[in-house]
N, C-alpha and C positions, 0 to 999 in steps of 0.2 A: 824637208830641210836635211841637208847632208850633215854627217857627224862633224863635230868640232872637238877641240880639246879645251881644257879649263886650267887656268893658273890662279892659285890663291896665295897672294903675298901674306906670309904669317911669321916673318922673322923679327918684327919690330920689338924694341926694348920696352915700349910703352912707358917712356920716361915721364910723360905728363900724368900718368896714372899712379906713379909711385906715392906711397909705399905698397899699394895693392899689388902691383906687378913684381914686387920683390918676392911675393909668395905664390902668385898665380900668373902664368903667361897670359897676355892679353887675349889671344884667341880662345882661351879656355875660361874666361870670365863667365860665371853663370848668369843666365837670365831666366828666372822662374824655373830653375832646376835643370836647364840645358845650357851647355857652353855656346857662346856666340858662333863658334866654328860649326857646331852642329846645325844651327839655323841656316848658315850659309850653304852647307852641303845639302840640306834638305831642299833649299831653294833652287839649287841647280839640278837636283835629281830628276826633274821632269824634262830636262833638255836631252837631246840626242848626242851626248858626249861620249868620247872614247876613253880618254885618260884625264886624270887630274894631277897636275903638278903643284907642289907646295914647297916653298922654301922655309927653313926653320933656322933659328940662331939662338934666341933667348930661351933658356930652360929646355934645352933640346930633349933631355931624357923624359921630362913630363909630357912634352908634345908627342914623342914617339910612342910612349906608353898608351896615351889616349887614342892616337890614330890606329894603333894595332888592334884596339878593341872595337873601333867604330864600324858601322855596317858597310862603309865605302872603302875599307882598308885595301881590298884587292884592286881597287881602281886608282889608288893614290901612289904616286912616285914622289919620294921626298928628296929635296935638294938642300942638305945641311950646309951651312956656311960657316967657315972658320973665321972669316972677316965679313962684316956686313957689306953687301954689294949694292944696296939701294934699290929703288923701284925699277930702274932700268937694268942694272947689272944682274938682278935676279932673273929677269926674262932672258937675258943673253945667256946666262948660265944654264937655263933650261931649254936651249934652242933645239937640242936633239929631240925633245918631246913635242915642241911647238912648231917646228919648221914645215910640217907637211900639210897643214890645213888651218883655216881661221881658228882663232882661239879667243875665249872669253877670259877676262881678268876681273876677279871679284875680290876686293879687299876682305881680309878676315875679321875686320872690326866693324862691319856694316850690317845693320838689320833693316830690311826693307821688304816691301811687297811689289817692287818694280817688276813689270812683266818682261822677263829676260828674253822670252821667245820673240816678242815684238821688237825688242832692241836688235836682236840678231837678224831678223828678217829685214828690218830697215837698213841695217848695215850692208847686207848683201844687195838689196835693191839699189842703194845709192852708189855702190862700187867705191866706197871710201877705203883709204888705207887703214884708217882707224875711225871708230865712232864712239864718242864719249857720252855716257848717260849723264845728263846735267839737269839742274833745277835752279830756281831763283832762291838763293839762301844767302841773304846779305852778309852774314858773318863770314862766309867762305867765298863770296863772288870774286873771282879773279880771272875767269876765262872770258876773253873778248871775242864775240862772234859777230858775223855780218848779218844782213837781213835774211839770208838763206840758211842760217844755222851753221855756217862753216867757221871753224876756229881761225881767228886772225892772229891772235897772240895771247900771251899770258902776262898779266900785270898785277901789281899789288892791289889790294882791296880798295885803297883810297883813290886810285886813279879813275876818273870818270870816263865813260865811253863817249865817242863822238859820232855825229851823223846818225846813220841807221844802225850803228853798233849797239850791242847789248852785252851786259856782263852777267855771267851765270857761274854756278858753282859745280865742280866736279863731284860726282857721287861716290867715286872709288870703284866704279864699274865701267868697263869698256870692252869693245870687240876690236880685234886687230887682224890684219892679214899677215901671213908669215913674212912678207917682204919687210915689214917694220923692223924685224930683228936685225936686218942689215944696217939700219941706221944707228944701232946701239953700239957703243964702243966696248972693247974688252975691259974687264975690271969694273970697279964701282962706278955707278952713274945714276942720274935721276931721269925718269921717263919724261918729265916736262922738257928737259933740254932736247930730247929726241923728237918731241912734238914740234918744237921750234925748228929743228933741223929739217924735218919733213916738210914743213910749210915753205921754208926757204928753197927746198929742192923741187917745189912744184907739186907735191902730193896734197891731197885733200884730206884734212882731218875734220870729220863731220861731228855734229852733236845731235843727240836725241833727247828732247825735252820730256822729262818724266815728272814734271810739276804736278802736285796733287797726290802723288803716291806717298805712302808712309815710308819715312826714311830716318834712321838714327845712326850716329856713330858712337863709339864708346871711348873716344880719345882722352877724355878728362873725367875726373870723378863726377862732375856735374852732368856731363853728357851721358855718362854711363848710368847714373841714377835716373836721369830723365828717360833714357831708353827703357830701363826696367819698369818705371812707373807707367810709361806709355803702353808697354806690353800688357801691363795689368789692366789699364783702362780698356784696351782692345778686347780683353777677355771678360770684361765686366766684373773684375775682382778688385778687392782692396787689401786682401791678405793672402800671402802665399807662404805656406809652411811645408817644407819638403817632407815627403812621406817617411823619410828616415828618422825624423825628429820624434823622439819618444816622450819627452818631458817638456811640455810647453803650456801647461795649464796655469791658471792664476796670473796671467799676464794682463796688463792694462794696455790696450791697443787703440791707437787713433791714427787716422790718415792711412797712408800706404805703408804696409809692413811686409818685409820679405825676410824669411829665415831659411837660408840655404842649407844644403846637405852638410852633415858633420859639424853642426854648430852646437854649442852648449849655452843655454840661456838661463840666467839665474831665476829662481822662483820669485814671483812677484815683480819682475822687471816691468818698467814702463817703456813702451815702444811707440814712437810716433814718427811717421815719414822716414823710415830707416831701412837699411839693407844690412843684414848680418851675414858675413861671408864665412866660408869654412875655415877650420883650423888648417895650419900648413902641414907640410910633409913631416915635420918633426913632432907633430901631435900636440902642438900648443893650442890651448883653448882659444876660441874666438874672442872671448871676453875675460877680463881679469876679475876673479871672484871677489877681490877686495874693493873693486870700484863700486860706486853708487850705481845701482842697476837702473839707469835711465839712459835711453837711447833715443835722442830727438834730433831730427833733421841731420842725419849722419849716415856714413858708411862705416861699419865697425868690422874689424878683422883681427887676426892674431897680433896683439900688441899695438894696434893703432886704431884711431878714430878720426875720420875726416868729416869736418862740418860742411854742410851743404847750404847753399843759398836757395831757400825755399821758393822765392819768387822766380828765380831762373829755372829751377828744376821742374816746377809744376806749371811753368808758363804763365804766371800771374803778372799783371802789369803793376808798375810802381804805385799807380793811383788806386787800384782796387786789389787789396790784399785778401779779399775773401777767397776761401778755398771751397770750390764746388765739391760736394760730397754726395755719396749715394750712387748706385748703379741700377736702380730699378727702372720700371717702365713708365713711371708717372711723368707728366709734362710739368709738374711743379718742380721748382728748383730749391735745393737746400744748400746753404753755405755755412761754413764755420767761420765765425768772426770773433774778434777780441772785443769784450765788453767789460770795461773797468779792468779788474785783475784776473778775469776768467774768460774762457771761451764759451760762446753760446751758438745755437744753430738758428739761422735766419731762414724762414720759409718764404719764398716769393711765388705768388700765384699770378696767373694771367687774369686780366680784366674779365669779369663775367664768369669766372670759375666758381660753380656752385659748391665745390668741395671746400672752398675757403671757409665759408660760414659753418659748414658741417664740422670741419676740423676744429674750429674754435669751440663750438657748442659741445661737441663730443668730448673734447679734452677736459673741459670743466666738469661735465657730467661724470665721466669715468673716474676722474681724479677724486671727486667727492665720494665715490663708492669704493675707494681703495684699489682701483685697477691701476697697475703700475704703468701709466703712460708718462711721457716726458712732461715736466712741469711747464705750464704756459707762463711766460714771463711778461710779454707785452704784445699788444695788437695795434696795428695801424690799418684801419679799414680802408682809408683813402688810397693807400699804396698797395693794398692787398698783401700786406706783410705781417708776419708774426714771429716773435722770438721764443725759442724753447730751450729748455735745459739741454746741454750737450751730453748725450749718452754714449759718446765714443763711436767707434766704427766696428766693434766686434759683435757681429750678429751671431745668432745660434748657428747659422750656416758656416760662418768662418770659425767659430769656436770648435765645431766638430771636425775640422780639418786636422787637428792634432790627435794622433792615435791615442786611444784610451780604452780601459777595460769596460765591459758592458755595465758594470755597477755604477760607474761615474756617468756614463751616458744616460742610464736609466734614471739616475738621481736628478740630472738637470731637466730631463723631460717631465719628470713628476712635478718639478717646480713650475714648469710651463703649464702643465695640465691643471694645477691648482688655480692658476689665473683663469684658465678657460672655464673651469667649473664656476668661478665667481661671475664671469660674464653671462653664462647660461642660466644662472640662478639669481644671485643678488641683484645684478644689474637689471635683469628682466622684471624683477618684482617692483622696481622703481621706474619703470618705463614712462609713467605719466609725467615724470619730472623732466623729460626730454622730448617735447612735442615734435621736433624735427626728425628724430629717430623713430618715433612712434608711427610716423606716416610712411616709412620706407619698408614695404613688405616684399619679401623674396617670394613671389608668387609664380603662377604658371607662365605668364608672359616673360618674366625674367629668366626662368629656366629655359624657355624656348629661345630666348635671345642668346643664351650661352651655347646651346647646341647649334644654332644657325652660325654663330661665330666660329665654332669648330669646323663646320662644313665649308664655310666660305674662306676663312683665313688659314686653315690648315689643310683640309682635304684637297680643296681646289687649288689654293695658292702655293702650297708647299709640295704635296705629294703628286699633284697634277692628275689625280685619279678622276676619271669620268664616271659618274654614278648613272647606271643604265636605267634604273627605275626609282626615281627620286620619291615618288608618292609613297611607296612601301616604307622607305627609310623615314620619311616625314611622319608617317603614322606611328612608327615605333618611337621616334624622338618625342612626339606629342604624348604618347602613353607614359614615357619616363617622366616627363614634366608634370603630368597629372598626378602621378604617384608621389613625386617629390613635394608637390604643393599640398598633398593631403596629410602630410605628417605634421605632428604638433610642432609649433614654432616658439623659439625664444629669441632673445637678442643674440646675434652671431657676428663675429668679426668679419667673416666672409673671405678673408685672404690670410688665414692664420697659418702661415708657413715659416720656415726657418729664417728666411731673409727679413722677416718683419718682427723678429724677436731679438732685441739687443741684450747682450750679456755684459754687465759692468763688473767692477771689482767685487770680490766676495760673491760672485754669481748672482748679483742683484739684477733683476730683469726690468726691461722697459718694452712695452708693446707699441709698435708704430704702424703707420698706414691704416689707421682704424676709421678713417673718414668714410670708408665704404661699408660700414656696419649696416646691417638690415635685420629685420625680423624674419627668421627662417629656421629650417630644421637644424638642430644642434649637431647632428651627425655630419653636416657639411664641413664644419670647423674641424671635427675629429678626423675626417678624411683628409683635409688639407694638411694637417699636422703629421699624422702617422703614415700617410701614403703620399709623401712629399717628393716630387721629382728632383728637387734640389739636393735632398739627402736621403739615401736609401737606408732604412732601418732593418736590421735583422728580423726575420719573421717571428722568431720566438720572443724577442724583446718587444716587438710591436704588440703581440698578443698580451703580454704582461702589462704594457702601458694602457692598452684598451681596457683591460680588466680593472686597472687602477682608476681610470676615468669613470667607469660604470659604478665601481664601489663607492667612489666619492659622491657621485650623484645620488646613489641609493641612500647614503647617509642623510641626505636631505629629505628623502621619502617622497616629496612632492615637487612638481614643477609649478611655479606660479608666475604668471606674467601680468603686469599691471595694465591690462587693457580691458578688464571686466570679463575675461574668459574663464576666470576661476582657476582652481587647482587641478592638476592631472597627476596621477600616480605614475612614476617611472616604470616602464615595462621593458625588460631586457629583450624579449623577442621582437617587439615592435621597433626597438632601437636598432637591432641587428638588421631588420628588414630595411629600415631607412638608410642604414650605413652603406649597403651595396648600391642602392640607387644614387646616393649622394657621392659615392666614389666615382660612378660613371659620369655624373654631371661635372664633378670637379675636374676630372682628368680631361674631359672634352674641353671644358673652359680653359684649362691651363695650356693645352696644345693649340687652341685658337689664339691665345695670347702670345705664345712663343712664335707662332707664325706671323701674326700682325707686327710684333715688335721687331722681328728679324728682317722681314721683307718690306714693310711699310715705313717703320720708324728708323730703319738702318742700324738697329742694335743687334748686330749679327751674333753676338755672344749668347743670346738667348737660344739659338739653335742647338747649342750643346746640351740643353736639357731635354730636347725632343726624344732621343732614344729611351731615356728612363720614363718619360711620360707615356710613350707608346707601350712600353713593357708593362707599366702599371695598368693601362687601359685594357691590355690583353688579359691580365689577371682578373680584372673586374668582369669582363664580358664572358669569360669562361664559366663563371658562377651562374650566369643567367642567359646562356646562349640560346636555350630553347624558347625563352620568352621573347628574345629580340634577335631573330635569325638574320635580318638584313643588316643590323649593326654589327653582328658577329662576322658576317661575310665581309663587310667593309674593313673592319679592323684586321682581319686575316689578310686581306689584300694589301693593306698598308704595310704589314709586317713582311709579306713576301716581296714587296718592292724595295725594301730598305737594304 
């Protein structure tokens, strides 16, 4: 593909976004810490472009300052406008840059994963004067095309197409031949008028259907919020706190919450489905300290608050106002719904899901033994539904995103470990009271299932590594499973990691996703928590927390499990031996899960945890590399290929 040029219209006032754009120019509106314009520039960076033209008008100095610091500044030519020239006039004004080769136009307020290279290649192959990237978007459908995708005319959205005509929406992205510039008048003009002129003059304006691609504009507060929340969903996140934020503890968080750079949030504030924007250039705080610290369904900025229509922003239908919550790998669905004067969480399971009965029985069992699981409110066996206490959306994983000193991190982890010690001791002593759990043993077969999962779903499916002598590796994985199965067992959560621990007000905890609990080595849970790919703990802090767990267990003196196996004295050496084996098992299982969820289930955001999972697995195997040389060789190969 030959080189082309790019033009980014970035001069708009953003009038529909006011009062936001009174403080921030629309192209610099942040989406999870990055301006929309940066996403656009990154999107075009893979193309063989020569120069980037960009017109600016609103808040010119802010735009110049940002562009001067961005990584593409040496490629960008600015076209400041003293009077707004419109979508056509801006291109005419940049004709010296655009006249020598085809050029791509990409609006500065669009977020998408449209394949720009395919669009350009299609344009060249069709020999169009212009090719518009289009999709079926009823709210904006006004381009009338014939059965071959050729633009016929542009009409209002209410006009129905006739015959084989179809109405589509323009995405704000198009490719033009330089000759198109000759159809643009001098001075202010709209590009749509020149499309019509081109058609009347016998030129072909083609369209390229990009339906199915992710696409968002940020033209209104609602569409901006929807774009931000969609970006969070694509990342598998519910909370974004900019790394610059230093004081955001003690917040009550529900739904999707974004705290952007340079914000000040009152201690104890309640945040729900909201976006907090930076203070403006005059240094005013995002929030008024005298206001009631509640931010619900809104965008808040310096001196303003814009209410959002939650149904529109989150894409809910008028009939079903349930909000889907959670970003985990389970096939079970969880919804936040209104019940009387409070919100509750509705769990919906598929027919025949064995986890449904386990969830109900375990919930009652754990609650009776003072394990902080969500309160079970009601059960409908016929519908495979249950209602639980709403514990909010602030997991330990999200809670730890706000920077804090080690003492505070240590304190919350100690609270979590206190719960873990109860599961490993008190719950285990009463195992006879929960027959369903008593039957679920984490034995050799299950450990081998985990390592097969790792080989099939991660090694083969993700890394594409071909194992030359599988029998030697199988023997080592079998030996690891035998050792894991030989350790003393208690009740374990089995997925005791930061995303399954909810943090409520006053740091009250709730443990979720416990339906997978089994009878297994307690070190497996400790490995899951302290060597967690979701959140990396400092090595010194981890060692202190490990010692805290050991000392709390030692205070009990004995392990006792209610299966007639009697009491066993806790032994530090044996526990340490079990810990390294359980670390290996856990990290292989986690990598297998990330591979399965990202490649089979389509939850690609799980792949972002793979690098840390591999790093932790390397730490594990280095301790026992002489015992498991084939596994060591495989892990080193994985690292060398990444």
